[in-house]
py3Dmol code that shows the C-alpha trace and the ligand (Angstrom):
import py3Dmol

protein = """\
ATOM      1  CA  MET A   1       0.702 -18.711  64.316  1.00  0.00           C
ATOM      2  CA  HIS A   2       4.366 -19.402  64.764  1.00  0.00           C
ATOM      3  CA  ASN A   3       5.138 -21.253  67.943  1.00  0.00           C
ATOM      4  CA  ARG A   4       6.089 -24.906  68.323  1.00  0.00           C
ATOM      5  CA  ALA A   5       2.691 -26.106  69.540  1.00  0.00           C
ATOM      6  CA  ASP A   6       0.917 -24.340  66.663  1.00  0.00           C
ATOM      7  CA  TRP A   7       3.152 -25.919  64.040  1.00  0.00           C
ATOM      8  CA  ILE A   8       2.805 -29.369  65.590  1.00  0.00           C
ATOM      9  CA  SER A   9      -1.006 -29.043  65.590  1.00  0.00           C
ATOM     10  CA  ARG A  10      -0.881 -27.861  62.029  1.00  0.00           C
ATOM     11  CA  TRP A  11       0.923 -31.066  61.033  1.00  0.00           C
ATOM     12  CA  SER A  12      -1.347 -33.351  63.059  1.00  0.00           C
ATOM     13  CA  GLU A  13      -4.462 -31.684  61.603  1.00  0.00           C
ATOM     14  CA  GLY A  14      -3.120 -31.890  58.031  1.00  0.00           C
ATOM     15  CA  ARG A  15      -3.046 -28.105  57.538  1.00  0.00           C
ATOM     16  CA  THR A  16       0.092 -28.325  55.410  1.00  0.00           C
ATOM     17  CA  GLY A  17      -0.868 -26.513  52.219  1.00  0.00           C
ATOM     18  CA  PHE A  18       2.733 -25.253  52.003  1.00  0.00           C
ATOM     19  CA  HIS A  19       3.988 -28.778  51.188  1.00  0.00           C
ATOM     20  CA  GLN A  20       4.756 -29.284  47.484  1.00  0.00           C
ATOM     21  CA  ALA A  21       4.679 -32.819  46.096  1.00  0.00           C
ATOM     22  CA  ASP A  22       6.766 -31.721  43.104  1.00  0.00           C
ATOM     23  CA  ILE A  23      10.375 -30.620  43.234  1.00  0.00           C
ATOM     24  CA  ASN A  24      10.645 -26.832  43.254  1.00  0.00           C
ATOM     25  CA  PRO A  25      11.597 -25.680  39.726  1.00  0.00           C
ATOM     26  CA  LYS A  26      13.721 -22.801  41.069  1.00  0.00           C
ATOM     27  CA  LEU A  27      15.835 -25.293  43.014  1.00  0.00           C
ATOM     28  CA  VAL A  28      16.408 -27.380  39.891  1.00  0.00           C
ATOM     29  CA  ALA A  29      17.197 -24.303  37.779  1.00  0.00           C
ATOM     30  CA  GLU A  30      19.484 -22.423  40.172  1.00  0.00           C
ATOM     31  CA  TRP A  31      21.156 -24.926  42.496  1.00  0.00           C
ATOM     32  CA  PRO A  32      23.719 -26.588  40.183  1.00  0.00           C
ATOM     33  CA  GLY A  33      25.177 -23.184  39.231  1.00  0.00           C
ATOM     34  CA  LEU A  34      25.280 -22.000  42.842  1.00  0.00           C
ATOM     35  CA  VAL A  35      26.567 -25.197  44.466  1.00  0.00           C
ATOM     36  CA  PRO A  36      28.740 -27.074  41.975  1.00  0.00           C
ATOM     37  CA  ASP A  37      30.203 -29.348  44.665  1.00  0.00           C
ATOM     38  CA  ALA A  38      27.563 -32.101  44.860  1.00  0.00           C
ATOM     39  CA  ALA A  39      29.489 -33.775  47.695  1.00  0.00           C
ATOM     40  CA  CYS A  40      28.935 -30.955  50.184  1.00  0.00           C
ATOM     41  CA  THR A  41      26.521 -30.960  53.123  1.00  0.00           C
ATOM     42  CA  VAL A  42      23.300 -28.939  52.794  1.00  0.00           C
ATOM     43  CA  LEU A  43      21.338 -27.526  55.716  1.00  0.00           C
ATOM     44  CA  VAL A  44      17.565 -27.320  55.188  1.00  0.00           C
ATOM     45  CA  PRO A  45      16.137 -25.216  58.027  1.00  0.00           C
ATOM     46  CA  LEU A  46      12.421 -25.606  58.857  1.00  0.00           C
ATOM     47  CA  CYS A  47      12.327 -28.472  56.374  1.00  0.00           C
ATOM     48  CA  GLY A  48       8.880 -30.034  56.883  1.00  0.00           C
ATOM     49  CA  LYS A  49       8.832 -33.178  54.730  1.00  0.00           C
ATOM     50  CA  SER A  50      10.043 -31.298  51.666  1.00  0.00           C
ATOM     51  CA  SER A  51      10.520 -33.412  48.539  1.00  0.00           C
ATOM     52  CA  ASP A  52      13.275 -30.984  47.588  1.00  0.00           C
ATOM     53  CA  MET A  53      15.480 -32.864  50.064  1.00  0.00           C
ATOM     54  CA  CYS A  54      15.136 -35.960  47.827  1.00  0.00           C
ATOM     55  CA  TRP A  55      16.385 -33.963  44.858  1.00  0.00           C
ATOM     56  CA  LEU A  56      19.383 -32.751  46.894  1.00  0.00           C
ATOM     57  CA  LEU A  57      20.107 -36.327  47.989  1.00  0.00           C
ATOM     58  CA  GLU A  58      19.883 -37.628  44.439  1.00  0.00           C
ATOM     59  CA  ARG A  59      22.327 -34.954  43.378  1.00  0.00           C
ATOM     60  CA  GLY A  60      24.821 -36.440  45.849  1.00  0.00           C
ATOM     61  CA  HIS A  61      24.554 -34.099  48.811  1.00  0.00           C
ATOM     62  CA  ARG A  62      24.416 -35.043  52.447  1.00  0.00           C
ATOM     63  CA  VAL A  63      21.287 -33.344  53.819  1.00  0.00           C
ATOM     64  CA  ILE A  64      20.569 -32.091  57.334  1.00  0.00           C
ATOM     65  CA  GLY A  65      16.992 -30.905  57.847  1.00  0.00           C
ATOM     66  CA  VAL A  66      15.644 -29.278  60.998  1.00  0.00           C
ATOM     67  CA  GLU A  67      11.969 -29.466  61.895  1.00  0.00           C
ATOM     68  CA  PHE A  68       9.683 -29.021  64.928  1.00  0.00           C
ATOM     69  CA  SER A  69       7.259 -31.801  63.964  1.00  0.00           C
ATOM     70  CA  ALA A  70       8.233 -35.449  64.515  1.00  0.00           C
ATOM     71  CA  MET A  71       5.243 -36.401  62.359  1.00  0.00           C
ATOM     72  CA  ALA A  72       6.701 -34.447  59.426  1.00  0.00           C
ATOM     73  CA  CYS A  73      10.110 -36.089  59.949  1.00  0.00           C
ATOM     74  CA  ARG A  74       8.642 -39.606  60.011  1.00  0.00           C
ATOM     75  CA  SER A  75       6.446 -38.864  56.987  1.00  0.00           C
ATOM     76  CA  PHE A  76       9.498 -37.792  54.997  1.00  0.00           C
ATOM     77  CA  PHE A  77      11.138 -41.200  55.481  1.00  0.00           C
ATOM     78  CA  ASP A  78       7.940 -43.255  55.170  1.00  0.00           C
ATOM     79  CA  GLU A  79       6.620 -41.518  52.050  1.00  0.00           C
ATOM     80  CA  ASN A  80       9.980 -41.772  50.316  1.00  0.00           C
ATOM     81  CA  GLU A  81      10.423 -45.401  51.417  1.00  0.00           C
ATOM     82  CA  LEU A  82      13.703 -44.698  53.170  1.00  0.00           C
ATOM     83  CA  GLU A  83      14.663 -46.926  56.064  1.00  0.00           C
ATOM     84  CA  TYR A  84      15.580 -44.931  59.145  1.00  0.00           C
ATOM     85  CA  GLY A  85      16.488 -45.094  62.785  1.00  0.00           C
ATOM     86  CA  GLN A  86      16.191 -42.536  65.550  1.00  0.00           C
ATOM     87  CA  ARG A  87      18.268 -41.391  68.509  1.00  0.00           C
ATOM     88  CA  THR A  88      18.309 -38.469  70.911  1.00  0.00           C
ATOM     89  CA  VAL A  89      21.202 -35.994  71.063  1.00  0.00           C
ATOM     90  CA  HIS A  90      21.293 -32.665  72.957  1.00  0.00           C
ATOM     91  CA  GLY A  91      17.491 -32.715  73.329  1.00  0.00           C
ATOM     92  CA  PHE A  92      16.893 -33.254  69.590  1.00  0.00           C
ATOM     93  CA  THR A  93      15.471 -36.480  68.165  1.00  0.00           C
ATOM     94  CA  ILE A  94      17.538 -37.282  65.087  1.00  0.00           C
ATOM     95  CA  PHE A  95      15.767 -39.288  62.403  1.00  0.00           C
ATOM     96  CA  GLU A  96      18.498 -40.731  60.202  1.00  0.00           C
ATOM     97  CA  ALA A  97      18.527 -42.813  57.028  1.00  0.00           C
ATOM     98  CA  LYS A  98      20.362 -46.113  57.278  1.00  0.00           C
ATOM     99  CA  ASN A  99      22.940 -44.816  54.785  1.00  0.00           C
ATOM    100  CA  SER A 100      23.378 -41.624  56.912  1.00  0.00           C
ATOM    101  CA  LYS A 101      22.995 -39.347  53.885  1.00  0.00           C
ATOM    102  CA  VAL A 102      19.965 -37.612  55.386  1.00  0.00           C
ATOM    103  CA  GLN A 103      19.333 -36.619  58.972  1.00  0.00           C
ATOM    104  CA  LEU A 104      16.275 -34.739  60.178  1.00  0.00           C
ATOM    105  CA  TRP A 105      16.828 -33.058  63.530  1.00  0.00           C
ATOM    106  CA  CYS A 106      13.506 -32.760  65.313  1.00  0.00           C
ATOM    107  CA  GLY A 107      13.546 -29.714  67.603  1.00  0.00           C
ATOM    108  CA  ASP A 108      13.996 -25.954  67.598  1.00  0.00           C
ATOM    109  CA  PHE A 109      16.290 -24.666  64.838  1.00  0.00           C
ATOM    110  CA  PHE A 110      17.359 -21.808  67.108  1.00  0.00           C
ATOM    111  CA  LYS A 111      18.778 -24.273  69.653  1.00  0.00           C
ATOM    112  CA  LEU A 112      21.254 -25.907  67.247  1.00  0.00           C
ATOM    113  CA  ARG A 113      24.944 -25.273  67.823  1.00  0.00           C
ATOM    114  CA  PRO A 114      27.711 -25.720  65.202  1.00  0.00           C
ATOM    115  CA  ALA A 115      29.517 -28.466  67.145  1.00  0.00           C
ATOM    116  CA  MET A 116      26.392 -30.646  66.924  1.00  0.00           C
ATOM    117  CA  LEU A 117      26.348 -30.659  63.106  1.00  0.00           C
ATOM    118  CA  GLY A 118      29.934 -30.354  61.851  1.00  0.00           C
ATOM    119  CA  PRO A 119      30.855 -28.397  58.711  1.00  0.00           C
ATOM    120  CA  ILE A 120      27.982 -27.236  56.485  1.00  0.00           C
ATOM    121  CA  GLU A 121      28.771 -25.678  53.133  1.00  0.00           C
ATOM    122  CA  ALA A 122      25.307 -24.865  51.737  1.00  0.00           C
ATOM    123  CA  VAL A 123      21.795 -23.903  52.828  1.00  0.00           C
ATOM    124  CA  TYR A 124      18.427 -24.256  51.102  1.00  0.00           C
ATOM    125  CA  ASP A 125      15.559 -22.103  52.385  1.00  0.00           C
ATOM    126  CA  ARG A 126      12.167 -22.621  50.782  1.00  0.00           C
ATOM    127  CA  ALA A 127       9.287 -21.422  52.957  1.00  0.00           C
ATOM    128  CA  ALA A 128      11.608 -21.160  55.990  1.00  0.00           C
ATOM    129  CA  ILE A 129      12.294 -17.463  56.659  1.00  0.00           C
ATOM    130  CA  VAL A 130       8.750 -16.702  55.457  1.00  0.00           C
ATOM    131  CA  ALA A 131       7.432 -19.045  58.172  1.00  0.00           C
ATOM    132  CA  LEU A 132       9.015 -16.801  60.824  1.00  0.00           C
ATOM    133  CA  PRO A 133       7.625 -13.483  62.063  1.00  0.00           C
ATOM    134  CA  GLN A 134       9.806 -10.438  61.411  1.00  0.00           C
ATOM    135  CA  ASN A 135      11.057 -10.270  65.008  1.00  0.00           C
ATOM    136  CA  LEU A 136      12.895 -13.587  64.452  1.00  0.00           C
ATOM    137  CA  TRP A 137      14.577 -12.772  61.139  1.00  0.00           C
ATOM    138  CA  SER A 138      17.770 -11.361  62.703  1.00  0.00           C
ATOM    139  CA  ALA A 139      18.097 -14.375  64.995  1.00  0.00           C
ATOM    140  CA  TYR A 140      17.605 -16.608  61.940  1.00  0.00           C
ATOM    141  CA  ALA A 141      20.438 -14.804  60.087  1.00  0.00           C
ATOM    142  CA  VAL A 142      22.709 -15.093  63.143  1.00  0.00           C
ATOM    143  CA  GLN A 143      21.898 -18.798  63.416  1.00  0.00           C
ATOM    144  CA  LEU A 144      22.820 -19.386  59.745  1.00  0.00           C
ATOM    145  CA  ASP A 145      25.975 -17.360  60.281  1.00  0.00           C
ATOM    146  CA  ILE A 146      27.123 -19.542  63.168  1.00  0.00           C
ATOM    147  CA  LEU A 147      26.103 -22.868  61.586  1.00  0.00           C
ATOM    148  CA  LEU A 148      27.574 -22.380  58.085  1.00  0.00           C
ATOM    149  CA  SER A 149      31.233 -22.711  57.136  1.00  0.00           C
ATOM    150  CA  GLY A 150      33.200 -19.848  55.554  1.00  0.00           C
ATOM    151  CA  GLY A 151      32.507 -19.716  51.805  1.00  0.00           C
ATOM    152  CA  ALA A 152      29.080 -21.337  52.205  1.00  0.00           C
ATOM    153  CA  VAL A 153      26.366 -20.500  49.684  1.00  0.00           C
ATOM    154  CA  GLY A 154      22.614 -20.707  49.791  1.00  0.00           C
ATOM    155  CA  LEU A 155      19.385 -20.386  47.891  1.00  0.00           C
ATOM    156  CA  MET A 156      16.419 -18.620  49.500  1.00  0.00           C
ATOM    157  CA  LEU A 157      12.922 -18.559  47.981  1.00  0.00           C
ATOM    158  CA  THR A 158      10.525 -16.055  49.544  1.00  0.00           C
ATOM    159  CA  PHE A 159       7.199 -14.313  48.975  1.00  0.00           C
ATOM    160  CA  HIS A 160       6.854 -10.536  48.714  1.00  0.00           C
ATOM    161  CA  TYR A 161       3.373  -9.041  48.960  1.00  0.00           C
ATOM    162  CA  PRO A 162       1.549  -6.257  50.847  1.00  0.00           C
ATOM    163  CA  GLN A 163       1.782  -7.631  54.399  1.00  0.00           C
ATOM    164  CA  ALA A 164      -1.344  -5.781  55.534  1.00  0.00           C
ATOM    165  CA  GLU A 165      -3.419  -7.921  53.154  1.00  0.00           C
ATOM    166  CA  HIS A 166      -2.526 -11.281  54.755  1.00  0.00           C
ATOM    167  CA  LEU A 167      -1.780 -12.275  58.330  1.00  0.00           C
ATOM    168  CA  GLY A 168       0.924 -14.891  57.589  1.00  0.00           C
ATOM    169  CA  PRO A 169       2.620 -17.256  57.666  1.00  0.00           C
ATOM    170  CA  PRO A 170       3.879 -17.076  55.054  1.00  0.00           C
ATOM    171  CA  PHE A 171       5.079 -13.589  55.929  1.00  0.00           C
ATOM    172  CA  SER A 172       6.166 -11.146  53.250  1.00  0.00           C
ATOM    173  CA  VAL A 173       9.981 -11.097  52.926  1.00  0.00           C
ATOM    174  CA  SER A 174      11.357  -8.827  50.176  1.00  0.00           C
ATOM    175  CA  PHE A 175      14.870  -8.956  48.728  1.00  0.00           C
ATOM    176  CA  GLU A 176      15.581  -5.670  50.533  1.00  0.00           C
ATOM    177  CA  HIS A 177      14.529  -7.243  53.855  1.00  0.00           C
ATOM    178  CA  VAL A 178      16.919 -10.134  53.243  1.00  0.00           C
ATOM    179  CA  GLU A 179      19.749  -7.843  52.161  1.00  0.00           C
ATOM    180  CA  THR A 180      19.378  -5.738  55.315  1.00  0.00           C
ATOM    181  CA  THR A 181      18.840  -8.628  57.714  1.00  0.00           C
ATOM    182  CA  PHE A 182      21.804 -10.662  56.419  1.00  0.00           C
ATOM    183  CA  SER A 183      24.213  -7.751  55.784  1.00  0.00           C
ATOM    184  CA  GLY A 184      27.559  -8.135  57.493  1.00  0.00           C
ATOM    185  CA  ALA A 185      27.581 -11.921  57.571  1.00  0.00           C
ATOM    186  CA  PHE A 186      26.249 -12.646  54.069  1.00  0.00           C
ATOM    187  CA  VAL A 187      26.111 -11.089  50.619  1.00  0.00           C
ATOM    188  CA  ALA A 188      22.588 -11.363  49.170  1.00  0.00           C
ATOM    189  CA  SER A 189      21.978 -11.196  45.402  1.00  0.00           C
ATOM    190  CA  LEU A 190      18.598 -11.176  43.689  1.00  0.00           C
ATOM    191  CA  LEU A 191      18.579 -13.831  40.939  1.00  0.00           C
ATOM    192  CA  SER A 192      14.975 -13.290  39.789  1.00  0.00           C
ATOM    193  CA  SER A 193      11.583 -12.205  41.074  1.00  0.00           C
ATOM    194  CA  ALA A 194       8.616 -13.669  39.226  1.00  0.00           C
ATOM    195  CA  ASP A 195       5.327 -11.772  39.280  1.00  0.00           C
ATOM    196  CA  ARG A 196       2.654 -14.196  40.576  1.00  0.00           C
ATOM    197  CA  SER A 197      -0.017 -11.534  41.086  1.00  0.00           C
ATOM    198  CA  ASP A 198      -2.423 -13.245  38.684  1.00  0.00           C
ATOM    199  CA  GLU A 199      -2.140 -16.666  40.300  1.00  0.00           C
ATOM    200  CA  ASN A 200      -2.173 -16.177  44.069  1.00  0.00           C
ATOM    201  CA  TYR A 201      -4.521 -18.063  46.385  1.00  0.00           C
ATOM    202  CA  TRP A 202      -4.716 -15.327  48.961  1.00  0.00           C
ATOM    203  CA  GLY A 203      -6.385 -12.722  46.726  1.00  0.00           C
ATOM    204  CA  LEU A 204      -3.444 -10.328  47.198  1.00  0.00           C
ATOM    205  CA  THR A 205      -3.168  -7.133  45.152  1.00  0.00           C
ATOM    206  CA  TRP A 206       0.294  -8.263  44.075  1.00  0.00           C
ATOM    207  CA  LEU A 207       2.686 -11.105  44.808  1.00  0.00           C
ATOM    208  CA  PHE A 208       6.291 -11.623  43.758  1.00  0.00           C
ATOM    209  CA  GLU A 209       8.530 -14.614  44.412  1.00  0.00           C
ATOM    210  CA  PRO A 210      12.104 -13.420  44.932  1.00  0.00           C
ATOM    211  CA  VAL A 211      14.860 -15.985  44.306  1.00  0.00           C
ATOM    212  CA  ILE A 212      17.891 -14.970  46.345  1.00  0.00           C
ATOM    213  CA  LYS A 213      21.480 -16.177  46.469  1.00  0.00           C
ATOM    214  CA  LEU A 214      23.247 -15.921  49.813  1.00  0.00           C
ATOM    215  CA  SER A 215      27.024 -16.156  50.087  1.00  0.00           C
ATOM    216  CA  ARG A 216      29.012 -16.211  53.280  1.00  0.00           C
ATOM    217  CA  PRO A 217      32.484 -14.734  52.645  1.00  0.00           C
TER     218      PRO A 217
END
"""
ligand_1 = """\
27
LIG
C 5.944 -23.256 55.980
S 6.583 -24.791 56.520
C 7.775 -25.114 55.202
C 8.345 -26.506 55.223
C 9.333 -26.794 54.085
N 10.433 -25.869 54.082
C 8.652 -26.836 52.746
O 9.067 -26.115 51.836
O 7.690 -27.618 52.590
C 7.594 -24.316 57.891
C 8.049 -25.480 58.741
O 8.959 -25.018 59.726
C 8.731 -25.690 60.937
N 9.256 -24.769 61.987
C 8.810 -23.527 62.278
N 9.592 -22.960 63.210
C 10.588 -23.859 63.503
C 11.706 -23.844 64.385
N 11.989 -22.785 65.156
N 12.496 -24.941 64.432
C 12.218 -26.037 63.655
N 11.162 -26.099 62.796
C 10.358 -25.023 62.724
C 7.233 -25.940 60.971
O 6.880 -27.058 61.773
C 6.928 -26.191 59.484
O 6.973 -27.564 59.160
"""
view = py3Dmol.view(width=600, height=400)
view.addModel(protein, "pdb")
view.setStyle({"model": 0}, {"cartoon": {"style": "trace"}})
view.addModel(ligand_1, "xyz")
view.setStyle({"model": 1}, {"stick": {}})
view.zoomTo()
view.show()
């Protein structure tokens, strides 16, 4: 379950258990230390209608989200009572707040090109790489490499569990997978990895939640 039509159906049928109403505590705990410049632009790939984008906006960032589902994009603005307009550029529908601080690009993340977005100094990935099957991870790393400015930093929150026990998404993405996939373009550092084995919905033998810093030299 990972193509565009499947994700769009998932949104229209309300199968969005991945959405968190609350702000992710790891974002709140780790972000200010990783990204001290609150004026910089943050890319949120595969953003859904994540409330974490509101936290980034309140911190002062300009936010660019990318999402397949127009319904998710509209819901983000409607549910957060943000006035927005929309326009079409390079085949993407851009949903944009009136104050321009947040833009959600509706379309395929892999089709974005750096000239479309301008400089981006930070990336926030929660439930993004884990939404992609393993055969797309390298392309995802290449895409972040071409879209992010030199010196960019990022926070990536994944799940690590025995893949054979659950079909995915979310797919299991360990720190070692990230380190290997992003090597060359990025330096990955493991900040923490909480053991959630006792509180996982999927009945997995074990489940960890790696919190990973990415830096682009
Ligand atoms: C597991 S959800 C996570 C959403 C969000 N990051 C969150 O934390 O709530 C993954 C999202 O990525 C979107 N998506 C998957 N592949 C995509 C792609 N290639 N381009 C744009 N959006 C994509 C899906 O529509 C879905 O909303």
